[in-house]
Every structure is written in C-alpha cells, then in structure tokens.
BALOBA-1460 file (C-alpha; in Angstrom, 3 decimals):
// residues 307
<rec num="1" residu="m" x="-59.279" y="50.300" z="-5.564"/>
<rec num="2" residu="k" x="-60.163" y="47.132" z="-2.855"/>
<rec num="3" residu="q" x="-57.366" y="44.490" z="-5.148"/>
<rec num="4" residu="k" x="-55.035" y="47.208" z="-4.355"/>
<rec num="5" residu="i" x="-55.069" y="48.175" z="-0.946"/>
<rec num="6" residu="k" x="-55.363" y="43.721" z="-0.370"/>
<rec num="7" residu="e" x="-52.188" y="43.516" z="-2.648"/>
<rec num="8" residu="i" x="-50.110" y="46.394" z="-0.475"/>
<rec num="9" residu="s" x="-51.571" y="44.543" z="2.630"/>
<rec num="10" residu="k" x="-50.028" y="41.359" z="1.631"/>
<rec num="11" residu="k" x="-46.727" y="42.478" z="0.964"/>
<rec num="12" residu="y" x="-46.593" y="44.364" z="4.395"/>
<rec num="13" residu="l" x="-47.916" y="41.240" z="6.255"/>
<rec num="14" residu="v" x="-45.152" y="39.707" z="4.386"/>
<rec num="15" residu="g" x="-42.793" y="41.473" z="5.345"/>
<rec num="16" residu="f" x="-43.745" y="42.187" z="9.087"/>
<rec num="17" residu="i" x="-43.818" y="37.795" z="9.159"/>
<rec num="18" residu="i" x="-40.432" y="37.670" z="7.869"/>
<rec num="19" residu="g" x="-38.946" y="40.750" z="10.266"/>
<rec num="20" residu="s" x="-40.851" y="39.052" z="13.148"/>
<rec num="21" residu="i" x="-38.801" y="35.831" z="12.026"/>
<rec num="22" residu="i" x="-35.252" y="37.631" z="11.478"/>
<rec num="23" residu="f" x="-35.944" y="39.756" z="14.793"/>
<rec num="24" residu="g" x="-36.893" y="36.615" z="17.178"/>
<rec num="25" residu="a" x="-34.255" y="34.677" z="16.279"/>
<rec num="26" residu="a" x="-31.977" y="37.473" z="16.840"/>
<rec num="27" residu="g" x="-33.420" y="37.832" z="20.131"/>
<rec num="28" residu="v" x="-33.125" y="34.036" z="21.304"/>
<rec num="29" residu="y" x="-29.536" y="34.086" z="20.443"/>
<rec num="30" residu="a" x="-28.734" y="37.142" z="22.236"/>
<rec num="31" residu="v" x="-30.908" y="36.212" z="25.023"/>
<rec num="32" residu="t" x="-29.138" y="32.405" z="25.164"/>
<rec num="33" residu="y" x="-25.740" y="33.398" z="23.860"/>
<rec num="34" residu="f" x="-24.553" y="36.829" z="25.349"/>
<rec num="35" residu="p" x="-25.742" y="35.903" z="29.320"/>
<rec num="36" residu="s" x="-24.582" y="32.527" z="28.790"/>
<rec num="37" residu="i" x="-21.029" y="33.790" z="28.339"/>
<rec num="38" residu="n" x="-20.837" y="35.346" z="31.883"/>
<rec num="39" residu="t" x="-23.231" y="32.496" z="33.608"/>
<rec num="40" residu="t" x="-21.650" y="30.643" z="36.227"/>
<rec num="41" residu="y" x="-21.767" y="26.786" z="35.150"/>
<rec num="42" residu="d" x="-20.901" y="23.558" z="38.025"/>
<rec num="43" residu="n" x="-18.617" y="21.351" z="36.381"/>
<rec num="44" residu="t" x="-18.232" y="18.947" z="39.570"/>
<rec num="45" residu="k" x="-20.288" y="16.678" z="38.239"/>
<rec num="46" residu="s" x="-19.516" y="16.534" z="34.358"/>
<rec num="47" residu="g" x="-16.028" y="15.978" z="34.297"/>
<rec num="48" residu="m" x="-15.649" y="19.462" z="32.070"/>
<rec num="49" residu="t" x="-13.492" y="22.048" z="32.780"/>
<rec num="50" residu="s" x="-15.748" y="24.739" z="31.545"/>
<rec num="51" residu="t" x="-16.553" y="27.255" z="34.174"/>
<rec num="52" residu="n" x="-19.820" y="29.366" z="31.891"/>
<rec num="53" residu="v" x="-22.596" y="28.030" z="29.762"/>
<rec num="54" residu="q" x="-21.456" y="28.449" z="26.652"/>
<rec num="55" residu="d" x="-18.139" y="27.030" z="27.200"/>
<rec num="56" residu="a" x="-19.529" y="24.259" z="28.379"/>
<rec num="57" residu="v" x="-22.035" y="23.738" z="25.432"/>
<rec num="58" residu="d" x="-18.780" y="24.244" z="22.991"/>
<rec num="59" residu="e" x="-17.019" y="21.330" z="24.862"/>
<rec num="60" residu="l" x="-19.945" y="19.235" z="25.024"/>
<rec num="61" residu="y" x="-19.984" y="19.682" z="20.940"/>
<rec num="62" residu="e" x="-15.678" y="18.746" z="20.913"/>
<rec num="63" residu="v" x="-16.595" y="15.574" z="23.034"/>
<rec num="64" residu="c" x="-19.351" y="14.274" z="21.132"/>
<rec num="65" residu="t" x="-17.616" y="14.957" z="17.768"/>
<rec num="66" residu="p" x="-16.276" y="11.639" z="16.650"/>
<rec num="67" residu="p" x="-12.854" y="11.734" z="16.065"/>
<rec num="68" residu="k" x="-11.531" y="11.776" z="12.605"/>
<rec num="69" residu="t" x="-10.115" y="8.053" z="11.311"/>
<rec num="70" residu="s" x="-6.226" y="7.988" z="10.414"/>
<rec num="71" residu="g" x="-7.258" y="7.945" z="6.933"/>
<rec num="72" residu="e" x="-9.072" y="11.215" z="7.071"/>
<rec num="73" residu="q" x="-6.438" y="12.764" z="9.018"/>
<rec num="74" residu="i" x="-4.041" y="12.047" z="6.393"/>
<rec num="75" residu="l" x="-5.954" y="13.216" z="3.172"/>
<rec num="76" residu="e" x="-6.304" y="16.509" z="5.097"/>
<rec num="77" residu="d" x="-2.237" y="16.565" z="5.933"/>
<rec num="78" residu="q" x="-0.908" y="15.149" z="2.646"/>
<rec num="79" residu="p" x="-0.959" y="15.949" z="-0.986"/>
<rec num="80" residu="l" x="-2.502" y="12.288" z="-1.827"/>
<rec num="81" residu="e" x="-2.895" y="11.896" z="-5.757"/>
<rec num="82" residu="k" x="-6.788" y="10.656" z="-6.291"/>
<rec num="83" residu="d" x="-7.010" y="7.721" z="-8.474"/>
<rec num="84" residu="e" x="-8.944" y="7.380" z="-11.539"/>
<rec num="85" residu="y" x="-9.373" y="3.805" z="-11.638"/>
<rec num="86" residu="e" x="-10.760" y="2.989" z="-7.845"/>
<rec num="87" residu="c" x="-12.021" y="5.073" z="-5.418"/>
<rec num="88" residu="r" x="-8.441" y="5.039" z="-3.564"/>
<rec num="89" residu="y" x="-5.866" y="7.782" z="-2.888"/>
<rec num="90" residu="f" x="-2.165" y="7.105" z="-3.508"/>
<rec num="91" residu="f" x="0.906" y="8.124" z="-2.199"/>
<rec num="92" residu="t" x="3.009" y="8.974" z="-5.180"/>
<rec num="93" residu="g" x="6.507" y="10.323" z="-6.278"/>
<rec num="94" residu="e" x="10.323" y="9.719" z="-5.248"/>
<rec num="95" residu="n" x="9.962" y="9.795" z="-1.199"/>
<rec num="96" residu="p" x="6.550" y="10.996" z="-0.059"/>
<rec num="97" residu="n" x="5.819" y="11.356" z="3.507"/>
<rec num="98" residu="n" x="4.160" y="7.962" z="4.192"/>
<rec num="99" residu="y" x="6.301" y="6.352" z="7.104"/>
<rec num="100" residu="i" x="4.060" y="4.782" z="9.860"/>
<rec num="101" residu="t" x="5.338" y="2.959" z="13.050"/>
<rec num="102" residu="f" x="3.254" y="-0.641" z="12.730"/>
<rec num="103" residu="n" x="4.041" y="-3.858" z="15.158"/>
<rec num="104" residu="n" x="6.239" y="-1.864" z="17.309"/>
<rec num="105" residu="e" x="8.610" y="-0.788" z="13.890"/>
<rec num="106" residu="t" x="9.123" y="2.649" z="13.992"/>
<rec num="107" residu="a" x="9.124" y="4.262" z="10.236"/>
<rec num="108" residu="g" x="9.224" y="0.425" z="9.455"/>
<rec num="109" residu="w" x="6.293" y="0.708" z="7.267"/>
<rec num="110" residu="r" x="5.057" y="2.846" z="4.492"/>
<rec num="111" residu="i" x="1.043" y="3.860" z="3.385"/>
<rec num="112" residu="i" x="0.217" y="2.580" z="0.089"/>
<rec num="113" residu="s" x="-2.827" y="4.242" z="0.147"/>
<rec num="114" residu="v" x="-5.748" y="5.906" z="1.837"/>
<rec num="115" residu="e" x="-9.172" y="3.652" z="0.720"/>
<rec num="116" residu="c" x="-12.587" y="5.600" z="0.261"/>
<rec num="117" residu="d" x="-14.056" y="3.792" z="3.201"/>
<rec num="118" residu="g" x="-11.310" y="4.930" z="5.831"/>
<rec num="119" residu="r" x="-9.041" y="1.908" z="5.704"/>
<rec num="120" residu="i" x="-5.408" y="2.361" z="4.812"/>
<rec num="121" residu="k" x="-3.211" y="-0.103" z="3.057"/>
<rec num="122" residu="i" x="0.450" y="-0.137" z="4.285"/>
<rec num="123" residu="m" x="3.290" y="-2.500" z="3.589"/>
<rec num="124" residu="r" x="6.718" y="-3.382" z="5.042"/>
<rec num="125" residu="p" x="9.192" y="-3.405" z="2.668"/>
<rec num="126" residu="c" x="11.796" y="-5.722" z="1.596"/>
<rec num="127" residu="i" x="11.786" y="-8.784" z="4.395"/>
<rec num="128" residu="t" x="13.839" y="-11.697" z="4.423"/>
<rec num="129" residu="t" x="12.326" y="-15.091" z="4.123"/>
<rec num="130" residu="t" x="13.136" y="-18.233" z="2.808"/>
<rec num="131" residu="e" x="9.489" y="-19.088" z="1.381"/>
<rec num="132" residu="l" x="9.178" y="-18.956" z="-1.983"/>
<rec num="133" residu="w" x="6.329" y="-17.448" z="-3.460"/>
<rec num="134" residu="d" x="4.758" y="-21.091" z="-4.305"/>
<rec num="135" residu="e" x="7.099" y="-23.970" z="-3.578"/>
<rec num="136" residu="r" x="4.751" y="-25.983" z="-6.016"/>
<rec num="137" residu="g" x="5.299" y="-24.198" z="-8.873"/>
<rec num="138" residu="s" x="1.467" y="-22.541" z="-9.052"/>
<rec num="139" residu="n" x="0.607" y="-18.672" z="-9.296"/>
<rec num="140" residu="n" x="-2.980" y="-19.313" z="-7.665"/>
<rec num="141" residu="w" x="-2.375" y="-17.252" z="-4.554"/>
<rec num="142" residu="a" x="-5.570" y="-18.255" z="-2.777"/>
<rec num="143" residu="r" x="-4.698" y="-22.166" z="-3.469"/>
<rec num="144" residu="p" x="-3.361" y="-21.255" z="-0.936"/>
<rec num="145" residu="a" x="0.486" y="-20.297" z="-2.318"/>
<rec num="146" residu="t" x="3.501" y="-21.269" z="0.288"/>
<rec num="147" residu="l" x="3.877" y="-17.593" z="0.905"/>
<rec num="148" residu="n" x="0.212" y="-17.043" z="1.532"/>
<rec num="149" residu="t" x="0.132" y="-19.495" z="4.106"/>
<rec num="150" residu="y" x="3.587" y="-18.076" z="5.645"/>
<rec num="151" residu="l" x="2.172" y="-14.557" z="5.463"/>
<rec num="152" residu="n" x="-1.183" y="-15.230" z="7.023"/>
<rec num="153" residu="e" x="0.301" y="-18.169" z="9.834"/>
<rec num="154" residu="t" x="3.648" y="-17.778" z="10.631"/>
<rec num="155" residu="y" x="4.588" y="-13.997" z="9.798"/>
<rec num="156" residu="y" x="1.068" y="-13.059" z="11.526"/>
<rec num="157" residu="n" x="1.366" y="-15.143" z="14.384"/>
<rec num="158" residu="g" x="4.835" y="-13.034" z="14.789"/>
<rec num="159" residu="l" x="2.896" y="-9.349" z="14.917"/>
<rec num="160" residu="n" x="1.858" y="-8.149" z="18.626"/>
<rec num="161" residu="n" x="-1.401" y="-7.937" z="19.398"/>
<rec num="162" residu="a" x="-1.928" y="-4.579" z="19.185"/>
<rec num="163" residu="a" x="-0.684" y="-4.645" z="15.601"/>
<rec num="164" residu="k" x="-2.944" y="-7.226" z="14.855"/>
<rec num="165" residu="n" x="-6.225" y="-5.602" z="16.575"/>
<rec num="166" residu="q" x="-5.237" y="-2.832" z="13.773"/>
<rec num="167" residu="i" x="-5.352" y="-5.033" z="10.667"/>
<rec num="168" residu="v" x="-8.680" y="-5.700" z="8.957"/>
<rec num="169" residu="a" x="-9.763" y="-8.737" z="6.932"/>
<rec num="170" residu="s" x="-10.074" y="-7.477" z="3.615"/>
<rec num="171" residu="n" x="-10.181" y="-8.622" z="-0.401"/>
<rec num="172" residu="f" x="-6.724" y="-8.091" z="-2.361"/>
<rec num="173" residu="s" x="-7.036" y="-8.089" z="-6.006"/>
<rec num="174" residu="i" x="-5.497" y="-11.313" z="-7.332"/>
<rec num="175" residu="g" x="-6.387" y="-11.185" z="-10.909"/>
<rec num="176" residu="a" x="-3.481" y="-12.158" z="-14.152"/>
<rec num="177" residu="v" x="-2.379" y="-9.690" z="-15.947"/>
<rec num="178" residu="i" x="-1.197" y="-9.213" z="-19.631"/>
<rec num="179" residu="n" x="2.629" y="-8.689" z="-20.530"/>
<rec num="180" residu="d" x="3.627" y="-5.021" z="-21.080"/>
<rec num="181" residu="n" x="0.212" y="-4.051" z="-21.469"/>
<rec num="182" residu="n" x="-0.314" y="-0.401" z="-22.196"/>
<rec num="183" residu="n" x="-3.667" y="0.155" z="-20.873"/>
<rec num="184" residu="m" x="-3.921" y="0.537" z="-17.274"/>
<rec num="185" residu="s" x="-7.823" y="0.716" z="-17.093"/>
<rec num="186" residu="t" x="-7.833" y="-2.569" z="-18.302"/>
<rec num="187" residu="q" x="-5.175" y="-3.763" z="-16.423"/>
<rec num="188" residu="v" x="-6.871" y="-2.780" z="-12.635"/>
<rec num="189" residu="n" x="-10.091" y="-4.300" z="-13.409"/>
<rec num="190" residu="d" x="-8.080" y="-7.700" z="-14.565"/>
<rec num="191" residu="e" x="-6.366" y="-7.696" z="-11.256"/>
<rec num="192" residu="n" x="-9.637" y="-7.144" z="-10.035"/>
<rec num="193" residu="s" x="-11.549" y="-9.610" z="-11.684"/>
<rec num="194" residu="s" x="-10.480" y="-12.142" z="-8.964"/>
<rec num="195" residu="k" x="-10.432" y="-11.682" z="-5.373"/>
<rec num="196" residu="w" x="-8.790" y="-13.293" z="-2.130"/>
<rec num="197" residu="n" x="-10.023" y="-12.358" z="1.388"/>
<rec num="198" residu="g" x="-7.437" y="-12.199" z="4.370"/>
<rec num="199" residu="k" x="-5.128" y="-10.156" z="6.417"/>
<rec num="200" residu="i" x="-1.772" y="-10.135" z="4.595"/>
<rec num="201" residu="a" x="-0.750" y="-10.450" z="0.874"/>
<rec num="202" residu="l" x="1.687" y="-8.355" z="-1.246"/>
<rec num="203" residu="p" x="1.193" y="-4.978" z="-3.247"/>
<rec num="204" residu="t" x="0.121" y="-5.670" z="-7.094"/>
<rec num="205" residu="v" x="2.039" y="-4.443" z="-10.449"/>
<rec num="206" residu="s" x="-0.640" y="-1.933" z="-10.735"/>
<rec num="207" residu="e" x="-0.258" y="-0.408" z="-7.447"/>
<rec num="208" residu="y" x="3.829" y="-0.449" z="-8.188"/>
<rec num="209" residu="i" x="2.930" y="1.891" z="-11.149"/>
<rec num="210" residu="r" x="0.233" y="3.813" z="-9.512"/>
<rec num="211" residu="t" x="2.494" y="4.686" z="-7.044"/>
<rec num="212" residu="n" x="4.519" y="6.672" z="-9.490"/>
<rec num="213" residu="s" x="3.837" y="10.540" z="-10.256"/>
<rec num="214" residu="n" x="5.044" y="10.806" z="-13.847"/>
<rec num="215" residu="k" x="1.637" y="9.381" z="-15.407"/>
<rec num="216" residu="s" x="2.816" y="10.470" z="-18.883"/>
<rec num="217" residu="s" x="6.169" y="8.665" z="-18.819"/>
<rec num="218" residu="c" x="5.464" y="6.000" z="-16.251"/>
<rec num="219" residu="g" x="1.899" y="5.744" z="-15.999"/>
<rec num="220" residu="t" x="1.169" y="1.878" z="-17.680"/>
<rec num="221" residu="f" x="3.043" y="-1.442" z="-17.310"/>
<rec num="222" residu="s" x="4.946" y="-0.892" z="-20.980"/>
<rec num="223" residu="l" x="5.596" y="2.407" z="-20.168"/>
<rec num="224" residu="i" x="7.130" y="2.305" z="-17.224"/>
<rec num="225" residu="n" x="9.502" y="-0.788" z="-18.743"/>
<rec num="226" residu="n" x="10.798" y="1.490" z="-21.234"/>
<rec num="227" residu="n" x="11.450" y="4.832" z="-19.189"/>
<rec num="228" residu="y" x="12.369" y="2.642" z="-15.747"/>
<rec num="229" residu="s" x="15.561" y="4.859" z="-15.068"/>
<rec num="230" residu="s" x="13.765" y="8.237" z="-15.161"/>
<rec num="231" residu="c" x="10.884" y="6.693" z="-13.596"/>
<rec num="232" residu="a" x="13.066" y="5.568" z="-10.875"/>
<rec num="233" residu="n" x="13.268" y="9.166" z="-9.719"/>
<rec num="234" residu="t" x="9.295" y="9.461" z="-9.389"/>
<rec num="235" residu="g" x="8.394" y="6.598" z="-7.841"/>
<rec num="236" residu="w" x="8.942" y="5.109" z="-4.223"/>
<rec num="237" residu="m" x="7.812" y="1.284" z="-4.242"/>
<rec num="238" residu="d" x="11.642" y="0.074" z="-6.062"/>
<rec num="239" residu="g" x="12.831" y="-0.921" z="-2.974"/>
<rec num="240" residu="r" x="16.111" y="1.234" z="-3.647"/>
<rec num="241" residu="e" x="16.177" y="2.435" z="0.089"/>
<rec num="242" residu="f" x="17.814" y="-1.020" z="0.494"/>
<rec num="243" residu="s" x="21.193" y="-1.436" z="-0.961"/>
<rec num="244" residu="g" x="20.049" y="-0.589" z="-4.517"/>
<rec num="245" residu="w" x="17.720" y="-2.253" z="-6.488"/>
<rec num="246" residu="v" x="16.271" y="-5.368" z="-5.139"/>
<rec num="247" residu="y" x="14.369" y="-8.275" z="-6.927"/>
<rec num="248" residu="w" x="11.007" y="-8.184" z="-4.968"/>
<rec num="249" residu="l" x="7.534" y="-9.967" z="-5.660"/>
<rec num="250" residu="s" x="4.168" y="-8.720" z="-6.603"/>
<rec num="251" residu="l" x="0.916" y="-10.653" z="-5.599"/>
<rec num="252" residu="t" x="0.081" y="-10.495" z="-9.629"/>
<rec num="253" residu="p" x="0.321" y="-13.467" z="-11.747"/>
<rec num="254" residu="v" x="1.391" y="-13.677" z="-15.561"/>
<rec num="255" residu="s" x="-1.642" y="-13.967" z="-17.709"/>
<rec num="256" residu="g" x="-1.452" y="-17.223" z="-19.953"/>
<rec num="257" residu="s" x="0.310" y="-18.550" z="-17.328"/>
<rec num="258" residu="t" x="-0.025" y="-21.052" z="-14.757"/>
<rec num="259" residu="n" x="3.052" y="-20.700" z="-13.269"/>
<rec num="260" residu="q" x="4.729" y="-17.250" z="-14.129"/>
<rec num="261" residu="v" x="4.424" y="-14.171" z="-11.629"/>
<rec num="262" residu="y" x="5.259" y="-10.862" z="-11.623"/>
<rec num="263" residu="v" x="8.406" y="-9.454" z="-9.826"/>
<rec num="264" residu="v" x="9.821" y="-5.638" z="-9.739"/>
<rec num="265" residu="h" x="13.660" y="-5.218" z="-9.991"/>
<rec num="266" residu="e" x="14.133" y="-2.192" z="-12.412"/>
<rec num="267" residu="f" x="11.382" y="-2.845" z="-14.316"/>
<rec num="268" residu="i" x="8.561" y="-5.642" z="-14.228"/>
<rec num="269" residu="h" x="9.718" y="-8.907" z="-14.782"/>
<rec num="270" residu="s" x="8.223" y="-12.540" z="-14.662"/>
<rec num="271" residu="l" x="9.446" y="-15.352" z="-13.333"/>
<rec num="272" residu="p" x="9.060" y="-19.379" z="-12.230"/>
<rec num="273" residu="s" x="6.608" y="-18.792" z="-8.245"/>
<rec num="274" residu="n" x="9.141" y="-21.424" z="-7.277"/>
<rec num="275" residu="s" x="12.307" y="-19.149" z="-8.398"/>
<rec num="276" residu="p" x="14.539" y="-18.150" z="-4.710"/>
<rec num="277" residu="d" x="15.638" y="-14.796" z="-3.929"/>
<rec num="278" residu="p" x="13.337" y="-12.215" z="-4.108"/>
<rec num="279" residu="w" x="12.005" y="-10.025" z="-1.639"/>
<rec num="280" residu="v" x="8.699" y="-9.692" z="0.022"/>
<rec num="281" residu="n" x="7.035" y="-6.890" z="1.135"/>
<rec num="282" residu="p" x="3.806" y="-7.946" z="3.089"/>
<rec num="283" residu="a" x="1.092" y="-5.764" z="2.547"/>
<rec num="284" residu="l" x="-2.069" y="-5.196" z="4.777"/>
<rec num="285" residu="y" x="-4.997" y="-2.861" z="5.215"/>
<rec num="286" residu="l" x="-5.523" y="-1.041" z="8.712"/>
<rec num="287" residu="s" x="-8.938" y="-1.017" z="10.087"/>
<rec num="288" residu="s" x="-10.558" y="2.492" z="9.327"/>
<rec num="289" residu="d" x="-11.004" y="2.802" z="13.350"/>
<rec num="290" residu="v" x="-7.662" y="3.415" z="13.265"/>
<rec num="291" residu="q" x="-6.989" y="6.527" z="14.904"/>
<rec num="292" residu="i" x="-3.695" y="9.077" z="14.063"/>
<rec num="293" residu="t" x="-2.076" y="9.683" z="17.276"/>
<rec num="294" residu="g" x="1.213" y="11.393" z="16.182"/>
<rec num="295" residu="g" x="3.984" y="12.145" z="13.275"/>
<rec num="296" residu="t" x="3.877" y="13.387" z="10.386"/>
<rec num="297" residu="g" x="4.391" y="10.769" z="7.905"/>
<rec num="298" residu="t" x="8.396" y="11.821" z="7.775"/>
<rec num="299" residu="q" x="11.291" y="8.878" z="8.278"/>
<rec num="300" residu="s" x="12.199" y="10.943" z="11.300"/>
<rec num="301" residu="d" x="8.877" y="11.558" z="12.534"/>
<rec num="302" residu="p" x="6.679" y="8.416" z="11.217"/>
<rec num="303" residu="y" x="2.903" y="8.268" z="11.775"/>
<rec num="304" residu="e" x="1.650" y="6.705" z="15.098"/>
<rec num="305" residu="i" x="-1.789" y="5.352" z="15.397"/>
<rec num="306" residu="s" x="-3.989" y="3.253" z="17.898"/>
<rec num="307" residu="l" x="-7.192" y="1.742" z="18.022"/>
C-alpha cells in the first residue's frame, strides 16, 4: 500500500511540476507581451521608429538579423539547379533570369553559378580583344598565358573602383580534359586537378555543359557535341545572342597537348592557343559580402548589387 501511495504521489508531483512550468511560462509571456503592446516607448534616443515596447523589440530583431548574401537571395528567388559534382548551383536552360549589372554595365553580365560559400560566379559574354589565349602557343594558363595577363592587368584596371571592390580572388580550375569524353564526374575532377588563384579568368568546358538543362541528351562532352543543334535550345552559354553562333574561348586545355585549348562554336572544338578570332568571356567571382539591392534577373530588370 505504501508503495502504491508513493507511485501515485510521484505521478501527481510530476504532473504538478510540468503544469507549473507550462502555466508559469504562459504567465511570463502574458505579463511581458500583452502590456508591452500598449506601453509607450520613447524612441528619441534609439533612432528607431517604434512607439511601443513590443514593436521596439521586433524592430531591434530586424536590425540585428544579418542581411542575406546575394547568393542566398538568388537561391530564394530563382529555381537554380544543384550541381551533382560540386557544391554549386547553376543557372540552366535557354534563357534563365541570370542577368546582372556589374561595372555599370546594365545587364551586361550573366550569373553562371552560386557557390555554397556565398560567392557568385559571373561572366561578361563576348568581348572583343586582339589578345590571343597565349601568343607563345602554350596552353598553361598559370604560366601566365597572354590572355591571363591581359584580363588581370589591362582589363581589370579598366573596371571602376566599385566593381574592383566586389571581386574576390578565387581558385579557378585549369586542369586539362580528355577530348569528347562521356564522363562528367571524371571531367570535373580533371579540371579541378589544377588550380590558379586570381581575379579574372574564363569559363570552363564543364561549366558550359552544366548550364544546359537537358542532362540526358546534353549532360556530357560527347553528348552535347553529338546533339548540339537541339542542345542549343536548352543552354544559354553559347553566344547566340551576339549575332548567331560565335567562337568563344574556354579556360580548359586539351589533355595530352601542350598548345591546344577548347573553344565553343555550335559544339566544342580545340584550337592552338595562339589562334586568332575567338571571342572572350571574362569570368570572375563576386565577394560573398555583395548584396542584392534590386532587380529580378531578367534582361530588362537585371540584378543590382552593392557591397
């Protein structure tokens, strides 16, 4: 009998304690929240606009909440495709809403990807320059190649100060790739096998492929070359907005060669690095501190950014 009484007592004691906690918390909330709604708050010293305590607390929370990075904002706004090979999110499809104003060039740049660390990789489609990939015929970007020097000195120095401050030096993948391969995982690993750290480079071959939304028909080097006429309708990084198909240089060298680099023109070719004519797509990373200040990413309403 005594044991039974103890068990009952324990149950009631536990129930009493739990009930006390619940009603106590509710009481504290009621005592602090409801009166604070109608309590006048002197905001003359805080610089806030609220006139009651509760609104002041809410406003303080907003002030103390760190702003979203541009990458976070874009991922909330846009249906980007998560990459299966790296921690990146790509803009894919024929004409996604990835236009961005950079260096005061309204809608002049396009976003390639959002990186998981908050950086954004962007490119300027098809600028004209007389500079060759490398006038000495080498396909080693880190040598440095002629175009490397041009982009990171002459071209970079021509940017405005705001744009320079928004760029963050990053590792670019410069590893060589086997021609017409059919294994994207291996290709990405090969590209990543060698890195160059700097401010401005070019897109890689795998980025060109991974911005195509039709993975079943256009998801590898071999596939996108075999189906290039249809793949043109599911990928935006082909340069057709500049008077039809154009040649553009990639950052990627040809495996087993010392002078060949890949270019894109309808499909992926290789050329000696000292060949003339192809267009250049400067690519760079924006700092994770960059903020989206306006725009929706369309060509008529591009993303606006600031630090």
